[in-house]
C-alpha positions as CSV (number, residue, x, y, z in Angstrom):
1,X,116.6,101.5,121.8
2,X,113.9,101.5,119.1
3,X,110.8,99.5,120.1
4,X,107.6,98.6,118.3
5,X,105.6,101.2,120.3
6,X,107.9,104.0,119.2
7,X,107.7,102.8,115.6
8,X,103.9,102.7,115.7
9,X,103.7,106.1,117.3
10,X,106.0,107.5,114.5
11,X,103.8,106.0,111.8
12,X,100.7,107.4,113.3
13,X,102.2,110.8,113.7
14,X,103.5,110.8,110.1
15,X,100.0,109.9,108.9
16,X,98.5,112.7,111.0
17,X,100.9,115.3,109.6
18,X,100.2,114.1,106.0
19,X,96.5,114.4,106.5
20,X,97.0,117.9,108.0
21,X,99.0,119.0,105.0
22,X,96.3,117.6,102.8
23,X,93.7,119.6,104.6
24,X,95.7,122.8,104.3
25,X,96.3,122.4,100.6
26,X,94.2,124.0,98.0
27,X,91.7,122.1,95.9
28,X,94.0,121.4,92.9
29,X,96.9,120.4,95.1
30,X,94.6,118.2,97.2
31,X,93.4,116.5,94.0
32,X,97.0,115.8,92.9
33,X,97.9,114.5,96.4
34,X,94.8,112.1,96.2
35,X,95.8,110.9,92.7
36,X,99.4,110.3,93.8
37,X,98.3,108.4,96.9
38,X,95.8,106.3,94.9
39,X,98.6,105.4,92.3
40,X,100.9,104.4,95.1
41,X,98.2,102.4,96.9
42,X,97.3,100.5,93.7
43,X,101.0,99.9,92.9
44,X,101.6,98.5,96.3
45,X,98.5,96.3,96.0
46,X,99.7,95.0,92.6
47,X,103.2,94.2,94.0
48,X,101.7,92.5,97.0
49,X,99.5,90.4,94.8
50,X,102.4,89.5,92.5
51,X,104.5,88.4,95.5
52,X,101.7,86.4,97.0
53,X,100.7,84.6,93.8
54,X,103.9,84.3,91.7
55,X,104.3,80.6,92.3
56,X,100.7,79.8,91.4
57,X,100.8,82.0,88.3
58,X,104.0,80.3,87.2
59,X,102.6,76.8,87.7
60,X,99.4,77.6,85.8
61,X,101.5,79.2,82.9
62,X,103.7,76.0,82.7
63,X,100.6,73.8,82.7
64,X,99.0,75.9,79.9
65,X,102.2,75.7,77.9
66,X,102.4,72.0,78.3
67,X,98.8,71.6,77.3
68,X,99.3,73.8,74.1
69,X,102.4,71.7,73.2
70,X,100.4,68.5,73.7
71,X,97.5,69.7,71.5
72,X,99.9,70.9,68.8
73,X,101.6,67.5,68.6
74,X,98.5,65.3,68.7
75,X,96.9,66.5,65.5
76,X,99.9,66.6,63.2
77,X,102.0,64.3,61.0
78,X,105.7,64.5,61.1
79,X,107.9,64.4,58.0
80,X,111.5,64.7,59.1
81,X,111.7,67.7,61.4
82,X,108.6,69.3,59.9
83,X,105.2,69.1,61.6
84,X,102.3,69.1,59.1
85,X,98.7,69.6,60.5
86,X,96.1,67.1,59.2
87,X,94.0,70.1,58.1
88,X,96.5,70.7,55.4
89,X,95.5,67.4,53.7
90,X,92.0,68.6,53.0
91,X,91.2,69.9,49.5
92,X,91.2,73.7,49.2
93,X,88.1,75.7,48.6
94,X,87.9,77.6,45.3
95,X,87.3,81.3,45.7
């Protein structure tokens, strides 16, 4: 049977072996290992943040879209199915 204690021991042993391999590697290989580990860590953090905040992000995007639609409809005249902004009624500036 696989218990939590065995799983934790396996994770710790794996980390120790990876750190030992990193110590035994040369400078270039160690730098590549560090860059790869950093990329994985940042990717994991980005995915975790995305999973934690997806509902809030979606709600704020919907709110921003509704606000933009409301602002676009308030300052326009409608002729048939064409929206014409009130700024189009001003005289044009000669250049």
